[in-house]
Backbone bond lengths (Angstrom), bond angles and torsions (degrees), N, CA, C in turn:
res aa  C-N    CA-C-N  psi(-1)  N-CA   C-N-CA  omega(-1)  CA-C   N-CA-C  phi
1 M - - - 1.450 - - 1.513 111.62 -
2 Q 1.292 118.03 -44.07 1.457 120.60 -179.64 1.522 111.03 -65.16
3 A 1.305 115.87 -38.16 1.464 118.71 178.43 1.509 110.75 -64.92
4 A 1.336 115.12 -38.45 1.463 118.36 179.50 1.530 110.85 -65.83
5 E 1.340 115.97 -40.51 1.470 118.89 178.74 1.525 111.52 -65.08
6 L 1.290 115.61 -43.40 1.473 117.98 178.24 1.518 111.00 -63.57
7 Q 1.324 116.51 -39.21 1.459 118.69 179.31 1.529 110.97 -65.64
8 S 1.327 115.87 -39.03 1.472 118.41 178.47 1.531 111.61 -65.81
9 K 1.345 114.92 -36.18 1.475 117.62 177.08 1.521 111.39 -67.15
10 L 1.276 116.50 -39.82 1.477 119.38 177.80 1.513 110.54 -65.58
11 D 1.320 116.27 -39.46 1.461 118.22 177.85 1.527 111.04 -65.95
12 A 1.352 115.82 -36.30 1.473 119.09 178.91 1.529 112.52 -67.47
13 M 1.283 116.52 -31.66 1.475 119.83 179.18 1.522 112.01 -69.61
14 G 1.231 121.42 -18.65 1.440 123.56 178.26 1.499 112.06 81.55
15 P 1.312 114.79 -171.14 1.463 118.77 -178.86 1.512 111.60 -68.60
16 V 1.286 118.55 150.93 1.469 124.16 -178.90 1.527 109.05 -81.44
17 N 1.392 116.20 132.35 1.469 122.41 177.81 1.519 108.25 -90.49
18 V 1.293 115.25 105.16 1.472 119.09 -177.66 1.533 111.65 -74.25
19 E 1.350 120.25 -12.98 1.471 123.55 179.94 1.527 112.47 -93.81
20 A 1.323 115.57 4.09 1.464 118.54 -176.86 1.520 111.99 -63.01
21 I 1.306 116.48 -37.52 1.471 119.49 -178.93 1.524 110.36 -64.52
22 N 1.328 117.48 -42.69 1.476 120.85 178.48 1.525 111.29 -65.42
23 E 1.320 116.36 -40.64 1.463 119.53 178.68 1.539 110.51 -64.89
24 Y 1.319 116.45 -37.75 1.455 119.82 178.05 1.528 111.18 -62.85
25 D 1.319 114.10 -43.93 1.472 117.32 179.14 1.528 111.18 -61.53
26 E 1.339 117.17 -41.07 1.473 120.31 179.52 1.527 111.21 -65.47
27 L 1.329 116.62 -42.63 1.464 119.64 179.23 1.522 111.34 -66.24
28 E 1.316 116.47 -35.91 1.455 118.81 178.40 1.525 111.40 -65.72
29 Q 1.324 115.87 -41.43 1.466 119.49 176.69 1.535 110.89 -64.18
30 R 1.310 116.62 -39.27 1.468 120.97 178.39 1.520 110.56 -63.94
31 Y 1.332 116.02 -41.59 1.466 120.36 179.14 1.525 110.98 -63.77
32 K 1.297 117.31 -43.20 1.458 120.25 178.90 1.534 110.92 -63.53
33 F 1.302 117.02 -40.83 1.474 120.78 179.90 1.524 110.95 -63.74
34 L 1.342 116.50 -46.42 1.465 119.51 -179.92 1.524 110.86 -66.75
35 T 1.317 117.02 -35.15 1.462 119.66 178.26 1.532 110.89 -64.63
36 E 1.308 117.55 -42.25 1.467 120.96 177.07 1.529 111.51 -64.81
37 Q 1.337 115.39 -40.97 1.465 118.87 178.40 1.524 110.88 -63.48
38 H 1.310 117.26 -40.36 1.462 120.47 178.35 1.526 110.96 -63.31
39 E 1.301 116.25 -43.85 1.461 119.27 178.46 1.530 111.10 -63.03
40 D 1.347 117.31 -40.66 1.473 120.18 177.15 1.525 111.35 -62.92
41 L 1.331 117.44 -41.19 1.467 120.54 179.53 1.524 110.96 -65.09
42 V 1.320 116.47 -42.22 1.466 119.45 178.67 1.523 110.37 -63.06
43 K 1.334 116.02 -43.29 1.461 119.86 178.29 1.527 111.33 -64.60
44 A 1.350 117.58 -42.16 1.464 120.74 178.00 1.521 111.46 -64.09
45 K 1.336 116.72 -37.70 1.460 120.57 177.02 1.515 110.81 -61.37
46 D 1.311 116.80 -45.04 1.464 119.99 178.62 1.524 111.09 -61.76
47 Q 1.329 116.26 -42.48 1.471 119.76 178.61 1.534 111.02 -64.39
48 L 1.340 116.90 -41.33 1.467 119.73 178.46 1.515 111.43 -64.21
49 L 1.296 117.27 -39.59 1.458 119.89 178.08 1.512 111.01 -64.28
50 Q 1.321 116.93 -38.40 1.460 120.10 176.53 1.534 111.42 -65.30
51 V 1.345 115.60 -43.01 1.468 119.37 178.85 1.524 110.44 -64.28
52 I 1.345 116.99 -41.98 1.463 120.18 179.22 1.519 110.72 -63.54
53 A 1.303 116.37 -40.73 1.473 119.39 177.96 1.526 110.95 -63.87
54 K 1.325 117.13 -40.67 1.463 120.48 178.02 1.527 111.08 -66.68
55 I 1.343 115.52 -41.30 1.477 119.15 178.62 1.523 110.33 -63.78
56 N 1.326 116.56 -43.46 1.465 119.48 179.15 1.516 111.23 -62.92
57 S 1.320 116.79 -40.17 1.464 119.90 179.58 1.532 110.89 -65.44
58 T 1.353 115.62 -46.58 1.470 119.23 179.26 1.522 111.10 -65.84
59 T 1.342 116.47 -42.48 1.459 120.21 -179.85 1.525 111.26 -64.31
60 K 1.306 115.92 -39.79 1.466 119.74 178.44 1.518 110.94 -62.82
61 Q 1.334 116.28 -42.08 1.462 119.47 179.10 1.519 110.99 -66.15
62 L 1.342 116.97 -46.41 1.460 120.10 179.42 1.529 111.31 -64.85
63 F 1.327 116.34 -38.28 1.473 119.15 178.85 1.519 111.44 -63.91
64 Q 1.316 116.77 -43.08 1.458 119.15 179.78 1.528 111.57 -64.90
65 E 1.342 116.69 -41.09 1.470 119.00 177.99 1.529 110.85 -64.81
66 T 1.337 116.33 -45.89 1.469 119.53 179.77 1.522 111.17 -65.98
67 F 1.322 116.51 -38.44 1.465 120.42 179.98 1.518 110.71 -63.07
68 E 1.313 117.35 -40.16 1.466 120.35 178.61 1.523 111.01 -65.61
69 K 1.336 116.85 -41.25 1.468 119.36 177.54 1.521 111.08 -63.46
70 I 1.326 116.28 -44.53 1.471 120.01 -179.70 1.521 110.01 -64.13
71 R 1.336 117.19 -39.10 1.459 119.26 -179.88 1.526 111.07 -64.83
72 E 1.335 117.58 -42.19 1.471 119.94 177.49 1.529 110.76 -63.86
73 N 1.334 116.92 -44.88 1.467 119.65 178.24 1.525 111.32 -63.56
74 F 1.326 116.43 -37.18 1.457 120.51 -179.29 1.527 111.03 -65.51
75 Q 1.305 116.97 -41.64 1.462 120.01 178.80 1.528 111.13 -63.93
76 T 1.339 116.22 -42.73 1.472 119.53 178.90 1.517 111.75 -68.31
77 M 1.326 117.01 -45.18 1.455 121.01 -178.75 1.526 111.62 -66.00
78 Y 1.323 117.30 -37.29 1.468 120.52 179.18 1.525 110.65 -64.48
79 T 1.330 115.97 -43.78 1.468 119.30 178.83 1.521 111.27 -63.72
80 E 1.319 117.26 -37.10 1.469 120.43 179.97 1.519 111.57 -71.09
81 L 1.320 117.68 -39.30 1.463 120.69 -179.20 1.529 111.65 -70.22
82 F 1.313 117.39 -41.82 1.458 121.39 -176.62 1.525 112.82 -90.13
83 G 1.320 117.58 -6.04 1.453 119.17 -177.14 1.517 112.66 68.08
84 G 1.316 117.58 27.37 1.465 122.25 -177.76 1.519 109.65 147.54
85 G 1.342 115.50 -165.44 1.458 119.47 -178.88 1.518 112.03 75.42
86 K 1.328 114.90 -173.97 1.465 120.24 178.55 1.519 108.88 -154.02
87 A 1.320 115.26 158.96 1.462 121.99 -179.25 1.520 108.23 -149.24
88 N 1.347 114.57 163.31 1.450 118.88 -177.63 1.524 109.09 -156.97
89 L 1.332 115.24 155.29 1.456 123.17 174.19 1.523 107.93 -112.84
90 I 1.336 116.56 127.89 1.460 121.77 -174.72 1.521 109.02 -124.22
91 L 1.338 116.30 132.22 1.458 121.96 174.33 1.526 109.20 -81.20
92 L 1.332 117.41 131.79 1.457 121.18 179.96 1.521 111.72 -73.79
93 D 1.329 118.91 -29.88 1.465 123.06 178.26 1.522 107.97 -134.91
94 E 1.320 115.74 96.63 1.460 119.93 -177.53 1.522 112.53 -71.22
95 N 1.337 117.20 -21.45 1.460 119.38 179.03 1.530 112.31 -72.43
96 D 1.286 117.52 -27.38 1.473 122.14 179.21 1.526 108.36 -131.25
97 P 1.322 117.50 75.60 1.474 119.32 -174.57 1.526 113.50 -66.84
98 L 1.336 118.14 -25.56 1.460 119.74 -178.08 1.525 112.06 -71.07
99 E 1.319 117.66 -27.17 1.462 121.96 179.64 1.525 111.93 -109.46
100 S 1.329 117.29 4.69 1.460 120.79 -175.78 1.526 110.64 -86.55
101 G 1.316 114.68 152.35 1.455 120.53 172.71 1.523 111.09 -84.20
102 I 1.329 116.69 168.29 1.467 122.01 -178.14 1.528 108.07 -123.89
103 E 1.296 115.52 126.71 1.462 122.37 178.19 1.529 109.23 -101.30
104 I 1.336 116.95 127.54 1.463 122.89 178.69 1.526 107.80 -99.63
105 V 1.312 115.87 116.53 1.460 122.22 -179.91 1.522 107.91 -113.08
106 A 1.333 116.54 130.56 1.467 120.78 -176.28 1.518 109.54 -135.79
107 K 1.306 114.96 147.81 1.465 122.23 176.65 1.519 108.83 -134.45
108 P 1.345 117.94 92.84 1.466 120.08 176.09 1.526 110.60 -63.38
109 P 1.331 117.86 161.54 1.466 120.20 179.84 1.530 111.14 -59.56
110 G 1.319 115.72 129.27 1.457 120.92 178.33 1.511 115.08 84.66
111 K 1.337 118.61 6.75 1.459 121.57 -179.57 1.520 109.88 -126.19
112 Q 1.348 114.04 167.84 1.455 119.80 179.35 1.524 110.67 -84.33
113 L 1.330 115.42 158.16 1.455 121.12 177.58 1.529 109.34 -67.30
114 Q 1.333 117.14 123.90 1.457 121.00 -175.01 1.517 109.57 -151.38
115 S 1.331 114.55 170.84 1.461 120.60 -179.61 1.517 109.87 -74.34
116 I 1.327 115.39 159.20 1.458 119.69 -177.92 1.528 111.24 -67.06
117 T 1.328 117.49 -23.79 1.464 120.31 -179.73 1.515 112.44 -68.44
118 L 1.336 118.73 -18.01 1.458 122.47 -179.36 1.519 113.25 -95.46
119 L 1.320 118.15 0.09 1.455 121.95 -179.48 1.519 110.46 -84.55
120 S 1.329 115.73 165.39 1.465 120.51 176.96 1.522 110.04 -76.08
121 G 1.338 115.47 174.27 1.461 119.47 -178.12 1.512 113.04 -62.92
122 G 1.332 117.13 -45.35 1.458 120.19 178.88 1.505 112.60 -65.69
123 E 1.347 116.98 -38.57 1.467 120.09 179.08 1.526 111.05 -68.28
124 R 1.324 116.90 -38.47 1.467 119.20 176.66 1.522 110.79 -64.95
125 T 1.335 116.63 -38.34 1.464 119.36 179.16 1.519 111.34 -65.38
126 L 1.333 117.43 -44.72 1.464 120.14 178.39 1.523 111.22 -65.05
127 T 1.335 117.27 -37.51 1.464 119.87 177.75 1.524 110.74 -65.02
128 A 1.346 116.28 -42.93 1.465 119.42 177.20 1.527 111.22 -65.02
129 T 1.343 116.55 -36.11 1.463 119.86 177.16 1.522 110.86 -64.99
130 A 1.326 116.65 -41.87 1.469 120.09 177.26 1.524 111.00 -61.85
131 L 1.339 116.78 -41.38 1.469 119.82 178.42 1.526 110.80 -67.31
132 L 1.329 116.72 -39.49 1.462 120.28 179.89 1.527 111.42 -61.12
133 F 1.317 116.61 -48.82 1.462 119.53 -179.40 1.525 111.72 -72.73
134 S 1.329 118.13 -23.99 1.463 120.02 174.83 1.519 110.51 -66.97
135 I 1.337 116.46 -42.47 1.469 119.89 174.86 1.517 110.42 -67.32
136 Y 1.335 116.24 -36.33 1.466 120.88 -178.77 1.526 111.17 -65.71
137 M 1.328 117.14 -33.23 1.462 120.69 179.27 1.527 111.53 -67.97
138 V 1.320 117.69 -30.06 1.458 120.73 178.80 1.524 111.23 -77.89
139 K 1.335 116.76 -41.54 1.463 121.59 -177.79 1.523 108.89 -136.93
140 P 1.336 118.32 84.39 1.473 119.94 179.66 1.520 111.59 -71.08
141 S 1.322 114.60 156.64 1.464 121.57 179.02 1.520 108.72 -126.38
142 P 1.335 118.69 156.29 1.470 120.22 -178.83 1.517 113.60 -69.50
143 F 1.339 117.88 -26.02 1.464 121.21 -179.65 1.530 108.81 -130.01
144 C 1.311 114.34 148.45 1.464 120.53 177.28 1.529 108.20 -145.98
145 V 1.324 116.72 128.16 1.464 123.14 -179.03 1.524 108.13 -112.19
146 L 1.330 116.40 123.61 1.462 123.12 178.64 1.522 108.18 -118.33
147 D 1.317 116.16 118.54 1.466 121.69 -175.26 1.525 109.22 -107.28
148 E 1.337 116.67 105.24 1.462 123.77 176.57 1.536 111.53 53.80
149 L 1.327 115.87 38.98 1.460 119.09 -179.80 1.524 111.59 -69.30
150 D 1.336 117.17 -30.03 1.461 121.06 -176.33 1.517 113.13 -93.99
151 A 1.317 118.92 9.29 1.463 120.79 -176.60 1.531 112.91 -62.57
152 P 1.337 121.04 -43.51 1.474 119.42 -178.54 1.519 114.53 -80.89
153 L 1.331 119.26 0.97 1.462 121.33 -173.29 1.508 111.13 -89.91
154 D 1.356 116.46 146.46 1.458 120.99 174.16 1.520 109.37 -89.60
155 E 1.345 116.43 -172.73 1.467 120.63 -172.22 1.526 111.82 -64.52
156 S 1.321 117.91 -45.27 1.466 119.50 -178.13 1.524 111.33 -66.16
157 N 1.327 116.65 -38.85 1.465 119.15 178.70 1.524 111.45 -72.58
158 I 1.332 117.11 -29.69 1.470 120.03 175.51 1.522 109.69 -62.57
159 N 1.325 116.90 -40.83 1.477 119.83 179.29 1.520 110.68 -62.97
160 R 1.317 117.82 -39.32 1.463 120.24 178.41 1.525 110.55 -68.19
161 F 1.323 116.06 -40.03 1.462 119.55 178.66 1.530 111.13 -63.51
162 V 1.325 117.27 -42.33 1.467 121.26 179.24 1.515 110.52 -66.32
163 R 1.320 116.76 -39.24 1.466 120.16 179.67 1.529 111.41 -63.96
164 I 1.325 116.60 -40.84 1.463 119.64 177.39 1.524 110.56 -68.71
165 L 1.330 116.24 -37.97 1.460 119.93 -178.18 1.518 111.42 -65.45
166 Q 1.320 117.63 -34.94 1.461 120.72 -179.45 1.524 112.30 -66.79
167 R 1.321 117.92 -20.62 1.464 119.95 178.48 1.519 112.22 -70.65
168 F 1.339 117.07 -25.87 1.458 120.26 -174.13 1.527 112.43 -105.68
169 I 1.343 118.03 2.65 1.465 119.95 -178.53 1.518 111.10 -65.95
170 T 1.313 117.64 -34.00 1.470 120.20 -178.93 1.523 112.11 -71.83
171 Q 1.337 118.50 -18.94 1.460 121.37 -177.81 1.526 112.56 -94.43
172 S 1.331 117.67 -33.52 1.459 121.02 -174.11 1.522 109.36 -142.71
173 Q 1.308 114.01 168.93 1.467 121.84 176.52 1.529 108.14 -105.72
174 F 1.318 115.50 124.64 1.454 121.31 -175.73 1.527 109.71 -104.86
175 V 1.304 114.87 133.76 1.466 122.90 173.11 1.520 105.93 -113.16
176 I 1.334 116.25 111.19 1.463 121.47 -173.21 1.528 108.59 -115.29
177 I 1.299 116.05 125.72 1.466 122.74 172.43 1.521 107.06 -96.81
178 T 1.321 117.41 113.01 1.460 121.02 -172.34 1.525 110.31 -152.03
179 H 1.328 114.70 162.02 1.458 122.42 172.53 1.531 111.23 -122.55
180 N 1.324 116.61 7.79 1.453 120.61 -178.56 1.526 109.78 -86.36
181 K 1.317 116.65 129.87 1.470 120.91 -176.18 1.519 111.88 -67.44
182 R 1.347 118.00 -31.57 1.451 120.15 -179.57 1.532 110.69 -69.81
183 T 1.315 116.34 -40.48 1.461 119.57 176.75 1.525 110.60 -68.50
184 I 1.337 117.20 -38.20 1.467 120.70 177.69 1.519 110.34 -64.22
185 G 1.336 117.65 -34.44 1.456 121.03 -176.79 1.513 114.35 -66.39
186 M 1.333 118.58 -21.54 1.465 120.15 -179.17 1.519 112.67 -92.72
187 A 1.325 118.18 -0.39 1.463 121.17 -175.95 1.523 110.87 -76.80
188 D 1.320 115.95 152.10 1.460 122.46 173.75 1.528 112.19 -87.10
189 A 1.313 116.97 -26.21 1.462 122.22 178.77 1.522 108.20 -146.59
190 L 1.320 115.55 141.97 1.466 121.81 -178.98 1.519 109.31 -116.80
191 Y 1.318 115.38 138.34 1.461 122.45 175.83 1.526 107.66 -130.63
192 G 1.320 114.89 117.12 1.458 120.38 -178.84 1.516 110.90 -119.80
193 I 1.320 115.58 152.25 1.464 122.76 178.16 1.518 107.92 -108.08
194 T 1.314 116.46 122.52 1.451 121.86 178.92 1.517 109.29 -125.22
195 M 1.332 116.28 162.71 1.460 122.21 -178.73 1.524 108.00 -132.37
196 E 1.340 115.09 86.28 1.450 119.54 177.94 1.525 111.84 -67.93
197 E 1.326 115.76 -39.76 1.450 121.32 175.58 1.524 108.93 -110.89
198 H 1.305 115.92 147.66 1.455 120.10 -177.08 1.522 110.47 -63.76
199 G 1.325 115.28 123.80 1.451 120.57 178.60 1.510 114.65 85.50
200 V 1.335 118.72 1.04 1.466 122.03 -179.02 1.528 107.57 -120.89
201 S 1.320 116.87 112.46 1.458 122.32 179.72 1.522 110.41 -91.01
202 K 1.311 115.76 147.08 1.456 121.77 -177.45 1.521 108.70 -138.00
203 V 1.336 115.93 138.79 1.459 122.07 179.97 1.531 108.98 -95.46
204 V 1.323 116.40 127.31 1.459 122.61 178.47 1.532 106.91 -117.62
205 S 1.323 116.80 125.96 1.460 121.74 -177.52 1.518 110.77 -117.53
206 V 1.324 115.91 146.22 1.462 122.99 178.00 1.527 107.31 -136.55
207 K 1.323 116.10 126.91 1.460 121.67 176.90 1.524 108.93 -118.25
208 F 1.307 116.94 132.58 1.455 122.11 -178.18 1.522 109.79 -82.40
209 S 1.350 115.77 140.64 1.457 120.49 174.77 1.520 109.08 -74.42
210 P 1.353 118.98 161.02 1.467 120.21 -178.96 1.525 113.44 -57.84
211 R 1.348 117.20 -38.57 1.458 118.98 -179.14 1.520 111.33 -69.08
212 E 1.345 116.01 -46.38 1.454 119.20 178.33 1.521 110.90 -63.46
213 E 1.309 115.76 -37.64 1.462 119.46 -179.33 1.522 110.84 -65.78
214 T 1.347 116.83 -41.04 1.457 120.01 178.80 1.522 110.99 -64.52
215 Q 1.341 116.62 -45.64 1.459 119.76 178.11 1.519 111.24 -62.27
216 R 1.319 116.52 -40.66 1.460 119.73 -178.03 1.527 110.76 -66.63
217 K 1.335 116.66 -43.59 1.457 119.50 -179.87 1.522 111.06 -67.37
218 T 1.350 117.55 -34.64 1.457 120.18 177.87 1.518 110.86 -65.73
219 S 1.333 116.50 -45.22 1.457 120.18 178.66 1.524 111.51 -64.85
220 E 1.333 116.14 -39.46 1.459 119.59 178.14 1.527 110.54 -64.11
221 K 1.327 116.73 -40.85 1.452 120.52 -179.67 1.523 111.14 -65.81
222 A 1.349 117.28 -41.86 1.458 120.16 177.97 1.519 111.37 -65.05
223 R 1.328 116.99 -41.02 1.461 120.30 179.57 1.524 111.53 -67.02
224 E 1.318 116.80 -39.30 1.462 119.58 178.29 1.519 110.89 -66.85
225 A 1.330 116.66 -39.90 1.466 119.08 178.51 1.524 111.31 -63.60
226 Q 1.341 116.35 -39.25 1.458 119.85 178.19 1.517 111.23 -65.64
227 E 1.324 116.72 -41.88 1.455 119.77 178.86 1.520 111.80 -69.18
228 E 1.323 117.13 -31.19 1.463 119.75 175.97 1.523 110.59 -65.32
229 R 1.316 117.12 -39.78 1.461 119.77 178.86 1.523 110.71 -67.73
230 I 1.330 116.41 -36.33 1.463 119.33 177.89 1.518 110.59 -69.99
231 D 1.304 116.92 -38.35 1.463 120.96 -178.12 1.516 111.49 -61.11
232 G 1.315 116.97 -47.30 1.458 120.85 177.94 1.509 113.81 85.69
233 A 1.319 116.19 -29.51 1.464 119.56 179.88 1.508 111.98 -90.44
234 A 1.318 117.39 -21.46 1.463 120.80 -179.03 1.521 109.66 -79.02
235 V 1.306 114.30 162.91 1.458 120.97 179.73 1.519 108.52 -83.51
236 V 1.341 116.94 125.04 1.462 121.20 -179.22 1.515 108.28 -83.37
237 S 1.307 116.48 128.31 1.459 120.58 -178.99 1.515 110.16 -74.40
238 A 1.328 115.58 165.41 1.470 121.61 -176.91 1.511 112.83 -87.70
239 D 1.352 117.65 3.13 1.456 119.32 -179.66 1.521 110.09 -71.02
240 R 1.319 114.75 163.23 1.454 120.40 179.82 1.520 110.39 -70.95
241 R 1.304 116.44 134.13 1.448 120.84 -178.03 1.523 110.70 -74.00
242 P 1.358 117.10 159.48 1.468 118.31 -177.22 1.518 113.03 -61.33
243 H 1.367 117.53 -40.54 1.460 118.32 -178.29 1.520 112.63 -77.44
244 E 1.359 117.25 -6.77 1.455 120.30 177.72 1.515 113.12 -99.42
245 E 1.327 116.92 -0.08 1.460 119.49 -179.11 1.532 110.37 -71.68
246 E 1.322 115.95 146.61 1.451 121.29 179.53 1.522 110.46 -73.98
247 L 1.348 114.98 140.16 1.461 120.97 179.03 1.521 108.92 -98.44
248 H 1.307 116.63 133.70 1.465 122.28 -179.92 1.534 107.98 -119.65
249 N 1.347 115.09 118.17 1.451 120.50 179.55 1.522 107.28 -133.24
250 D 1.332 115.80 117.47 1.471 119.42 -177.57 1.524 111.98 -64.21
251 L 1.348 117.68 -37.23 1.473 120.47 -179.53 1.534 111.10 -63.85
252 L 1.335 115.50 -41.03 1.462 118.16 178.77 1.524 111.15 -66.76
253 V 1.331 116.39 -37.29 1.463 119.43 178.64 1.519 111.01 -63.96
254 D 1.357 117.53 -45.25 1.472 120.59 178.14 1.522 111.45 -62.28
255 K 1.327 115.46 -39.49 1.466 118.57 -179.48 1.524 111.03 -65.33
256 E 1.329 115.96 -41.42 1.459 118.98 179.22 1.526 111.55 -64.23
257 Q 1.354 115.73 -39.17 1.461 118.53 179.01 1.530 111.83 -66.89
258 T 1.342 118.12 -30.88 1.470 121.79 -179.64 1.515 111.18 -78.51
259 V 1.331 115.66 -39.90 1.458 119.58 -175.54 1.527 111.40 -78.84
260 A 1.323 117.17 -25.43 1.462 119.89 -176.39 1.522 113.27 -58.51
261 P 1.381 120.60 -46.29 1.490 118.49 178.78 1.517 112.77 -62.12
262 L 1.344 116.43 -35.14 1.468 118.57 179.23 1.524 110.99 -67.66
263 A 1.319 114.26 -36.32 1.462 116.88 -179.44 1.527 111.53 -70.23
264 D 1.343 116.38 -28.92 1.462 119.89 -179.34 1.523 112.99 -79.80
265 A 1.365 117.72 -14.38 1.469 120.33 -178.42 1.531 110.28 -67.88
266 A 1.336 114.90 151.85 1.467 120.00 -179.61 1.524 110.18 -71.42
267 P 1.303 119.33 136.76 1.470 121.40 -179.70 1.527 111.14 -70.85
268 V 1.328 116.20 151.42 1.469 123.72 178.46 1.514 108.12 -108.43
269 F 1.315 116.33 124.44 1.468 121.27 -178.36 1.520 108.87 -111.36
270 A 1.311 117.82 137.85 1.469 122.85 176.25 1.520 109.16 -77.84
271 E 1.328 115.03 142.30 1.464 118.84 179.76 1.517 111.57 -69.16
272 A 1.337 116.89 -33.73 1.460 120.13 179.89 1.505 108.83 -135.34
273 E 1.306 116.23 147.86 1.451 120.50 -179.86 1.526 109.94 -70.09
274 P 1.355 118.79 137.59 1.462 120.07 -179.68 1.523 110.50 -69.40
275 T 1.299 113.77 143.11 1.476 120.03 179.14 1.511 108.47 -126.17
276 L 1.322 116.45 151.12 1.461 123.61 179.28 1.528 109.27 -105.18
277 G 1.366 116.44 144.91 1.467 121.38 177.05 1.509 113.97 83.52
278 Q 1.330 118.84 5.19 1.464 121.76 178.62 1.517 109.49 -112.72
279 P 1.353 119.26 145.43 1.470 121.00 179.34 1.516 111.21 -67.60
280 A 1.341 114.42 149.29 1.455 119.64 -179.23 1.523 110.34 -71.74
281 P 1.310 117.77 153.32 1.474 120.50 177.19 1.524 111.12 -62.09
282 D 1.347 116.62 157.76 1.456 121.43 -176.81 1.525 111.71 -64.91
283 D 1.342 117.62 -40.01 1.456 118.59 -177.49 1.534 111.55 -65.66
284 I 1.338 116.20 -38.34 1.465 118.84 178.73 1.516 110.07 -69.64
285 K 1.346 116.11 -39.97 1.462 119.45 179.95 1.526 110.00 -62.51
286 A 1.358 118.89 -39.91 1.452 121.89 179.86 1.527 110.60 -65.26
287 E 1.356 117.21 -41.05 1.476 120.16 178.68 1.514 111.53 -63.43
288 V 1.345 116.54 -38.20 1.471 120.08 179.96 1.526 110.14 -68.20
289 Q 1.322 117.19 -42.45 1.466 119.72 -179.84 1.527 110.90 -65.45
290 A 1.350 116.67 -38.08 1.459 119.74 178.03 1.520 110.81 -65.56
291 A 1.308 116.74 -38.48 1.467 119.96 178.85 1.515 111.22 -66.90
292 I 1.339 117.12 -38.70 1.457 120.54 178.41 1.520 110.26 -65.65
293 A 1.356 117.30 -41.74 1.454 120.82 179.55 1.519 111.20 -64.42
294 A 1.340 116.32 -39.94 1.465 119.43 178.61 1.521 111.12 -65.92
295 A 1.319 116.62 -37.78 1.470 119.73 178.39 1.513 110.61 -67.56
296 T 1.361 117.73 -36.12 1.465 120.75 178.93 1.516 110.14 -67.24
297 D 1.352 118.27 -45.49 1.461 121.50 177.79 1.532 110.89 -59.79
298 A 1.321 115.99 -40.49 1.463 118.65 179.89 1.524 110.99 -65.34
299 G 1.336 116.80 -36.87 1.460 119.64 178.53 1.517 111.74 -67.15
300 E 1.346 116.74 -40.18 1.460 119.45 178.55 1.520 110.70 -65.62
301 S 1.331 117.71 -39.74 1.461 121.03 178.86 1.532 110.54 -62.70
302 V 1.266 117.08 -38.25 1.474 120.47 179.23 1.519 109.78 -66.90
303 N 1.328 117.35 -42.01 1.469 120.08 -179.18 1.530 110.58 -64.16
304 E 1.327 117.98 -42.15 1.465 120.82 178.94 1.528 110.71 -62.49
305 A 1.337 115.59 -41.11 1.464 118.56 179.66 1.525 111.25 -65.17
306 V 1.298 117.39 -36.19 1.473 120.35 178.58 1.521 110.17 -68.02
307 D 1.345 117.76 -41.19 1.460 121.03 179.81 1.521 110.50 -63.20
308 E 1.308 119.05 -45.09 1.462 121.52 179.17 1.529 111.09 -62.20
309 A 1.346 116.03 -38.83 1.470 119.07 -179.05 1.509 111.86 -66.90
310 T 1.309 117.45 -33.03 1.464 120.36 -178.56 1.517 112.28 -81.14
311 S 1.341 118.88 -30.02 1.462 121.49 -177.50 1.525 112.10 -85.04
312 K 1.275 122.20 -25.23 1.450 125.11 -176.07 1.528 113.14 -65.18
313 P 1.308 122.78 -43.43 1.477 121.17 179.62 1.512 112.93 -63.25
314 S 1.359 118.42 -36.97 1.464 119.98 -178.59 1.521 111.20 -67.28
315 T 1.336 118.14 -35.04 1.458 120.76 -179.83 1.508 111.23 -70.97
316 E 1.339 117.21 -41.15 1.451 120.90 -179.23 1.514 111.24 -71.19
317 G 1.289 118.30 -21.44 1.468 119.95 -176.98 1.509 113.65 -85.70
318 E 1.363 121.42 -6.00 1.458 122.33 -179.57 1.524 110.10 -75.71
319 T 1.376 116.68 141.34 1.476 122.95 179.17 1.529 109.98 -97.05
320 P 1.325 119.88 126.82 1.498 119.74 -178.99 1.532 110.33 -69.96
321 V 1.328 115.56 144.20 1.477 122.02 -178.51 1.543 108.23 -106.44
322 A 1.341 116.23 131.12 1.479 120.26 -177.03 1.541 109.65 -76.19
323 P 1.332 118.46 144.16 1.467 121.27 -179.80 1.520 110.53 -72.43
324 Q 1.343 116.67 143.21 1.463 122.03 -179.98 1.556 109.43 -84.82
325 S 1.267 114.50 142.99 1.481 119.22 178.80 1.501 110.49 -87.46
């Protein structure tokens, strides 16, 4: 009976798989490989989380430092552009500055403190310009492209924009796309697009010579200074004003040098006031008669000398004639 049961169990088990041992070895190797890979992934995940935490900590610190610098520059630049007022940058979530939004609050001169969305077009443009240059002061770049940034600005705001732009020309090269004549006037080179033929565009360039550029910048600076004084809200520079400049005229200098010795000479006063219709004194009359007589004698002496000079050559030129026998 036991043999029969064992035989039935063996028959129930089916044929023996002689490759089972090899398959087991392969599966065991596969399991070990996947286990090592899992451990490496878990370890790499932990390392990545540590690196991300370090990056977030460093980025948060650098962001806060840079944000403070930009905010200080923005407040100064806003006051300079608007000629007064105040502005500020506020983090909406100070606990998570990397994911927080930034609120721009501005107060132009004569207005209440309000959000930038409530300002006019020109005020929003100047505020954005102040923020742009505030960021630029922290991290300048060699090139800067401004596309129609001055389009919403009026004449007084254009002068402020140009004045701020001139501060950064020595640090970077600006490429400005504009149609404003005041902004075009401060450029060193102009590039315009024209269409002489329909459908064919052509680039026309103009570069100013150093002399023309100096004269142009001087005139622009004088005009801006005059407009700043008229504006009253802008900051007046410490340069000499146009009407305070010294005038140099060579003709006036020569005239002053000629007239100065005459002015330093002692004045001559007459002993008696001249009168009309009265006879001259005897002493003056005698001096006049003596002067007339001396002039007459001198004239006669000159005439005699002329006569002798004219008669002498004719006498010397005569040839003597020998007497006839």
